[in-house]
N, C-alpha and C positions, 0 to 999 in steps of 0.2 A: 560406437562412440563417434565416429566420423559423421554418421547420419544425424546424430543429435546436434553436433556443431553446425551442420548445414542448415538444419531446421531453425536453430537459434539465430543464425545469421540472417536467414530469410525473414524471420519475425522482426528482428531489430531493424532491418532495412525497410520493411513495410511501415513500422512505427515511425521511423525517422521521416518518411515521406508523407505521413498523414498530417493534414492541417486542420482537421475537424475536431474540435475539443470534445464534442459529444461522442464521436467514434472512439476517441482515446479513453474517455471515461467508461464506455461500454466494454472496451478491451480489458481495462483494469478490473471492472466488476466481474467479467467472465473468468479471468484468471483466478481471482479470489474465490469465486464460487466453485470452481472445479478442483481447487487444491484441497487436499484432505489434511487435517491436522496430524502431526506426527505424535501419536499417542505414546511412543516410546520415550519421549522427552518429558522430564519432570516439569511441573509448573514453574514459572519464573518467580523467583523470590529476590527481593532487594533488601539491603540493609536500610536502616532509617536514614543514614547519610546519603545513600544512593537515591532514595525516594525524594529527599529534600532537594538534591541536586537536579533530579529530573523535573520536579515541580518548578524550580527556579528557571531552568532552561525553557520549559513550556511557557512560563509567564513572559520571559524575554522574547521568545518566538512570536507569541501573540501580540505583544506590543510592537514588534517589527512588521506586523501584518502577514506573517507566515501562517499557513494552515488554511483550512477551508471551513465554510459555514456548516451548521448542522443540516440545513436543507440539502446542500451538496452531498454531504456524507450519507444522508438517507437515500438520495438518488443513486448513489454508487452502491449502497448496500441495503436494498429494500427488505431483505430477509431479516434485518436486525430489528425491524419494527414489531 
């Protein structure tokens, strides 16, 4: 367990020191690529009210300029194409 904490701290330190956006995007893509989905978890299900709240939150986030473009998302996850 201690080794895991040491490794996490080293990763966090390297990420905090990184100033290149492209490198950080590649790190995120790599982490997402190596993760395996947890098949023991049931699929996510939302009630209609939860869906509406999530959509409203997304619209507000988009209006506030939060999020990334489709082009950036494809660059991060080329396997999705």
